[in-house]
N, C-alpha and C positions, 0 to 999 in steps of 0.2 A: 504493499500500499504505499509506503514511504516512497519507493522507488517510482511508482506511477505520478505521485505529486510532484516529484521533482522533474520528471520529464515533461509532466503537463504545463510547470511552471516556466521552462525552458522555452516550449513553444509559444508562449505568450510573451515573450520579453525581445528585446532588439539582440541583434547578434552579438553585440559588444558585451553583454553580460554573461556569456558562455564562459564558465570558469577555467576551461582548458585552453583559451586565447590570451594573448599578452593583455596587460592592463589597459584601460581606456586612455591613460596619460602617455602610454608609449604609441598607441594608435595614433593619437592625435598628430603626432609629429611625424608619422609615416604615411598619413592619409593623402590620397591624391584627389583632386577635384572631380574626377570622372570615376570614381571609385563607388559603385552602387551596392556593394555589400554593406556598407554602413549606414544605410538610408533606415530610419525608423518604419516599421512595418504599418503601412496605412490601414491595414484591415486587422486590427487586434482581435483577440479571442473575445466571442460574444457569447455570453451566459444564456440560458434559456429564457430567464426572465426579463431582460434587458438587452438593449442594443445601443450601440455608440456610432456616431458620425463619423465618417472618414477623416483622418488627420489631415490638416491643410498643409502639412511640410511639404506634399508632393507639389503643390502649385508654386510654393516659394522657395524651392531647393533645400539645400542644408541650411540656410539661415533663418531658424526659427523667428528670430527677433524682427524680421520683416514685416511681420503683424504689427508691431508697436510703432506708434507715431513717433516723430523726432522729439516732441515735446515731452512724451513719456521717458523716453531713452534719455533725454537730458536730465531729467529729475532722478533716474535711477544712478547715471553717471556722476551726478554731483555730489552723491554721497560716498563716492570712491576717494581715498587720499591722494594727494596730488603725486606722491612718490610713484603710483601705480597707473597714472593717467596715460604716461608714455607707452608702456607695453600695450595697454588697451587699445590705443590709436594704431596698432599693428593688425588688428583683427581684419578691418576691411577699410576701404575708401568712405564708407558713410560713417563708421565709428570714428576715423581720423577726422573727419570734419566736424562731427559732434564735438569731439575732444577740443579742438580748436575753438570751439565757440564757448567752451568753459574756461579756456585759459584766460587769466586776467593780467598777469605781470610777465614781463619778457625783458631779457638783457641781448641787445644786439651785438654781434661779433663781426658782422659781414655787412658793410654799408651797401652792396649791391643787392643785398635781399630786401632792402627798402626802397631805394631810389633806383634799381636797375629797370629794365623794360618791361620786365614781368610783374614788378611790384608785389612780390609774394607775401610780404609781411602784412600789408593791409588786405591782401585778398584772402588770406588764410585767417587771420586773427582780427577780427572786426568789433570785438567786445574788449579789447585792451583798456586796462585803466591805469596801469604802470608800465612806463617803458624807460630802458636805460640804454642811451645810445652812445654813451662815453667810450666804451671799448672799440666800437666800430669807427669812431671819428679819427683813429690813429691810422696814419697810412701803413698798410701792412707791408712786410720785406719783400723784395723782388722773389726770393725764394725760400722754400720752408726752412726755418732756422731751428736749432735745438736749444737756443739760448733764449730763456723766459725770464721777463723782468716782472717782479711782483712789487706793488706798491699800494698798500691798502687793500681794497676791494678789487683792484684790477690785476690781472696777469696778461702781458703782452709779449709777442714775440719780437725779438730784437735782431736785426742784421748785424752780425759782428763785423762785417766789411763796410759798414756804413759810415759815412763822414760825420754824422750826427753824433753828439755826445749823448751820455745817458740822462742827463737832465734837461734835454733839448730835442725830445723826439717829434717826428714831423707830424702835423695834424693836416687833415683834408681843408682844401681851399674853401672860401667863405661862399662860393657858388654852390658848391656840392652839399654844403651843409644846410644852406637855405632851400635847396631843391628837396632834400630829404625831410626837413621840417614841414615843407608844404604838403608833401605826399602823407606823412603822417596824420598832419592836422585833419585833412579832408578825409582820410580813410578811416580814422579812429576818434571820432568826435567826443566819446565818452571819456576821454582821458581825465585822470585825476591827479596823477603825478609824473614828472617829466624831467629826467637828467639828460642833459645835453652840454656840449661844447658851444659856446657863443660864437657866432660869426663875426670877424672882425670889421669887415667893409660896410656891408649892408646888413639891415635886420628885417627884412620883409618875411623871412621864415618864422621869426618870433611874433611878427604881428599876425601872421594867419594863423598861428597856433592860439593866439590871445582871442581872435575872432571866431574860429571854428570850434574850439574846446572851451565852451562856456563853464563847464564843471571843474576845470583845472584848480586844484588846491594848493598844490606843492610843486615848486620848480627849483631845480638845480643848476646853475650856470657855471661850466667850467671855462677858464682862460676868460673869465669875464672882464669886461673894460667899461669905462664911463659911456661909450658911444653904444653898447650892447643894452645899456639900460633905459635907452629913450623910449621903446614900445612898451616898457612895463606897466604903464598907466592903463594899458588896454586889457590887462588882466583884472576882471571886475572881481573875481571871487577867490584872488590869491591869499593865502593866509601863512604859508610856510615857505620860506625862501632861504636858499644856501648860496652864497656868492663865493667862488674859489677863484682867485686871481692867478694863482700859481702853486704848484706842488713839486716838493724838492724830488729830483730824481726822475720826474716825467716830463714837465714843461713849464716853460716861464712865460708870463704875458705881461702887457703893459700895465694891468693893475687897475683897481678901483679907488679913485680918490674921494675927497669931500665933494666934489662936483657930481660924481655918480651916486655918493649916498643921499645927496639933496634931490636929485632927481627921483631916487627911489622912494624918499620919503613923502614926496607931493604926489606920486602916482599911486601908491600902495599904502592907503591908509587903513586898511583892515588887517594888516599884517598881525600874526600872533607870535611867530616864532622866526627868528633871523639868526644866520649863522655868517660870519665874515671869515674867510681864511686867506691869509695872504694880503689882506687889503691895507692902502695908505690911509686910514682913517685918523682923524684928529678930533679936537673938541667941536669944531664946527659941524662934521658930518654926523656924529652921535646926537649931537643937541638938535639938529634938525629932525633926525629920526624920532627923538623924544618929543618934540613939539608936535609933529604930524601923525605919527603912529601912536595913537592913544591906546589902541587895544594889545599893543606889544606885551607879551608876558614872559617870553624866554630870549635871552640874548647869549649866543655862543661867539668868542673869539678864539679863532684857531691861528697859531704861528703870528705872534705879534711883532715880528722882526722889523716890519715896515709900519708899524702904529706909532704914530707921533706922540708926544708927551700931551697930556691934558686930558685925554679921551675919558678917562676915569672921572673927572669933576663933571661931565656931561651926563651922567648916569641920573643925576639929580632931576633932571627933565623928563625922565622916563616914569611917568606918574603911575604906570601899572605893572611894572617890571616885577617879576616873582622869583626867577631863577637867571643868575649869572654863572656861565660855564666857561672856564678858560682852558684850552687845550694846547699842548706843546708850545707852551709859551717860554720864552728864555728870561726875559727880564720881568714877566708879570705886568708891572706897572711902570712907566717911566713919568715921573713928575715933571711938570712944566712950571711949577711954582711951589711956594712954601705949603707945607702940610696944613697950616692954619686956615687956609682959604677952602679946603675941602670939607664937605657936609655930609650928612647921613642920609642916604636913600631909604626911606623907612619902609617901602614896600617888598624889598628884597628879602625873600625867606630862605632860598636854597643857594649855596655857594659850593661849586664843584671846581676842583683843582686836578686836571689829569695830564701826566707826563710834563709837568711845568718844572723849570729850574727855580727853586727857592733859596737863593743864597743872599739876597739883599734884604735886611731887616727894615730899612727904611721903606721900600716899595710895598712889602707885604703888611706892614702896619697902616700904610695909606690905604690899601684895599680893604683891610678890616674896619678901618674908621668909615668908609663908604659904606660897608655891609655890616654896620654894628648890630642891624636887628635881625641877623640871620637866625633860623631855627635849626636848620639843617646844613650841615658842612661835611666835605668829604676829600681826602687826600689820596689819589690814586695814582702810585707810581711816581712820585715827585722826587726829583734829585736834589740833594742838599738839605732835606728836611731833617735836622737834627734836634735836639732838645732845646736848643737856644731859640732856634726858628719857631719850634711849635710852642714854645710858651707865649710867643706873641698873640696866639689865638685866645688866650685867656681875658682878653679885652672884650671878647664876645659873650656877653652874659645870658642871652637868651636861648642858647643851643640845647635843643631837645634830641638831635641825632648826630652822632658822630660816626664816619666810616673811614678807617684806616686800611689801606690795601698797598702791600708792596713797598712800604716805607721802612727800611731796614735799619736807618740810623736812629730811630727812636727807642729809646730804653724804657723799662717799667717806670722807672723813677720820673722820666720826662711826661710819661703818660698820666702818671697819678698826680702829678703837680697840676695839670690843667683840668682833668675832668672833675676832680674833687671841687673845684671852684665852681663848676656849673651846677646849680642847684636845681635847675629844670631838665637835666638829662634824663632821657627814657629809654633810648636806644643806642646801642653799642656793638659796633662790627670792627673787629681786628682780625686781618687776614694776611698771611705772609709777612710779617713783621718779625724777623728772626732775632733782633736783639731784645725783644720783649720775652721774658721767660715767667714761666708758670711758678716756680721756686721763688720767685722775687716778688710775688703779690702780696702786698701788706695786708693786714686784718681790716684796715680801713677801706682798701680798695675792693676786698672781697665782700664786705659788709654792702658796698655801693652795687656790686654785680647782682646781688641778691634782690634788690628791689627795682632792678631795671624790668621794664615791660618787653623789650626785644634785645636780645643778647646772643651773639655770635663771636666765639673766642676760638681763633685758630692761628695764633701768630707765628708759630714755628712748625712749618710744613715738614721738616725732618722728623720731629717728635710725633707727629699726627701718622706720618708714614710708618714708623717703627711700631706705633701703636696697632696700626692696621694690620700689620704683618705678624703680629705677635701670635705665636702658635701655628703659622703655616710653615715654618722652616726656611723661609725667603729671608734674604738679608744677611746670611752668614757668610758670604764672600767664598761660597762653594766648598766650605768646611765639610759638610757630609758626603759631598761627591769624592773628595780627595781622600777621605777616610775609608770610603767603600773601595776605591782604587789600591790603597795599601793593604786593606785585607783580603 
C-alpha cells in the first residue's frame, strides 16, 4: 500500500521532484530554453470528486511571473534588500527593467554612460533621486592602469606615464560637464541629491538642473569657484550645500572667496546645512551668510589653510546656528584681532573637532569663548591634544556630553581634572585613548561614572583585545604551536 501511494504521488508531481534525479538547484544551471522535460504538467491528477482547470504556464512559457503586472512585481521586488537586486536583474530583460526602476542612488564611473549617444543612464534609470558624478568627471587614462589613487570616498585610475602630478589630476572640460548635467536634469527630474564637478567657464548645466529638478535639496560642488555660484539662486528648495574648492592629492581649483559666499548668501536663504572645504572665507563672507541665511543650523569648516583671520567673530551673526564642526583644520582659528573683541554665540550647542591640529592654546581658547554655551563636545583623532590643551575646555560650564576618540596624549589625570568640573555631565565616551588607564581611575572619578546616563569606556584597545581573547588560546605568540612541535 505504501508503494502504491508513493508511485501515485510521483505521477501527480512535476519531473524535477523525482528523487533519483539531480536536485532542482543543479537542474536550473543546466537547463536549456528548449528543454521540454522540465515543463510543469498542464493536466495534473484529477480526483473523482473535483477537477482543476489547465495550468496557464503553457500559454506563457516557463515564466510563471508573466501573469503578474509590473506594478505587482515592483511591490514584490521592493521588499528585496538592495544587495540582492543586482542578481535579480539577471533573470530576464523584464526583471532588469523593473530593478532599474527601483534604483534610487547611483555613482557614475564613465561619463559616456551619461552623455554618450545612447544616453543609457537616463534611459535605464529614470527614477533616480541621488547621483554622484564626481568619479566620472576625471579624465580616464589612455590605457588601463594598475595604479589606483584613493582619496576619501573616491578611487581613481592613474596613468604612471602621465605628465600630471598626483595633486592635479585632469578633469573634463566645462562643455562636457555642462552637456552631461543638461542630459541628467532632463532625464531624471526627480533628483534630490547631486554631487558633481562645477564647470569653470559657463554654468548653463547647473542652471538647467535648477530649472528641471525642482525637488533638489542637497548639492555638492567640487572644484567650486565664485563663477559657478552665480546660478545658485535658481535652486528654490536647496537646503544642504557642500562647496569643495580643492582636495589635496586630487585637484586644485581657483577657490571660493567672500564674493562667492555673498552670492550664495543672497541666493540660498533656505540653507540648513553648509560645508566649506578649502575656501578662502573671512569675516565678510561668513557674516553675509549669517545675515541672509536665517535658517542655517549646521556649519562645517574643512581644511582651514586658506581661511583668513576673523571668520570666527562672524559666527555671532548666525542667529540659528546649532552645530559647528571643524575637520582637518591646521590652525583651528586664526585671530585677526584681540580676543576681548570676541563674543559668545549663544545658539551653538554642539562642537565637533575631527582630525584637527590643536597645538595653539590661544586659538583654541578663542574658539571656546565663542562656543561657551555648548552642551555637546567631541574630539576625534586630534593631534597635539594633551593635558594642558584639554584643560582649556574647562571654561565650558554647560557640557552634558563628551566624546574622546583617538586622543592618545590625554591621561587619566587630565581627563579627571576637566570632567569633575562639569556639573551637568550626563554622557561620556572614551575610545582608543591609550594613555588613559583603568588602574589610575580615582574614587571620585568612578563615582562620577556611576551616575552618568550614558557611559562608554574603552580607552585602551590593547587591553580590550586581550580581554576578548582570554580563554581562546590566541595571543600567545605561537607558544602552544612550538611546544607541540618540540613534543
